[in-house]
C-alpha positions in Angstrom: 0.1 -17.8 -7.3 0.0 -16.0 -3.9 -2.6 -13.3 -3.4 -2.0 -10.0 -1.6 -5.0 -8.5 0.1 -3.6 -6.4 2.9 -0.8 -4.4 4.4 1.3 -7.0 6.2 2.9 -4.5 8.6 -0.4 -3.1 9.9 -2.7 -6.1 9.1 -5.3 -3.8 7.4 -7.0 -5.2 4.4 -7.2 -3.3 1.1 -11.0 -3.6 1.3 -10.8 -1.6 4.6 -8.4 0.9 2.9 -10.8 1.2 -0.1 -13.7 1.9 2.2 -11.6 4.6 4.0 -10.6 6.2 0.7 -14.2 6.3 -0.5 -15.5 7.7 2.8 -12.8 10.3 3.3 -11.4 11.0 -0.1 -8.0 9.9 1.2 -5.2 9.4 -1.3 -2.0 7.3 -0.7 -0.6 9.9 1.7 -3.9 10.3 3.5 -4.2 6.5 3.9 -0.6 6.4 5.3 -1.4 9.2 7.8 -4.6 7.6 9.0 -3.5 3.9 9.2 0.3 3.7 9.0 -0.1 1.5 5.9 2.7 2.2 3.4 4.9 3.7 6.1 6.5 0.5 7.4 8.3 -1.7 4.9 6.4 0.0 2.0 5.9 -3.2 0.1 2.1 -2.5 0.1 2.5 0.9 -1.6 2.2 -0.4 -5.2 -0.9 -2.4 -4.2 -2.5 0.6 -2.5 -1.8 2.7 -5.6 -3.4 0.0 -7.8 -6.4 -0.3 -5.4 -6.9 3.5 -5.6 -6.7 3.4 -9.4 -8.8 0.2 -10.1 -11.0 -0.3 -7.0 -9.6 -3.9 -6.8 -8.8 -5.2 -3.3 -7.0 -8.4 -4.0 -3.9 -8.8 -6.3 -1.5 -11.4 -7.6 1.9 -11.0 -6.1 3.9 -8.4 -7.9 7.7 -8.7 -8.4 9.7 -6.8 -5.8 10.6 -3.3 -6.9 14.2 -2.5 -7.5 15.4 -0.3 -4.7 18.2 2.2 -5.0 20.3 2.8 -1.9 22.3 5.9 -1.6 25.2 6.3 0.8 25.6 9.7 2.3 29.2 10.8 2.4 30.6 13.0 5.1 
């Protein structure tokens, strides 16, 4: 099974993000502000959340989240 260990959009490993979180106390929003991770395609967000909760930095591929799209009507 494929392993995910980084934000693909920014090329930053979860190990680097974990170090940042430990040094600065950054949460998901703080990590996004400092690195841009989680603000591109956002596919790394569940992995970053799991990293912050568990301390792990490498994960099995998770199923893609179901996204809800809303159409704004004029």
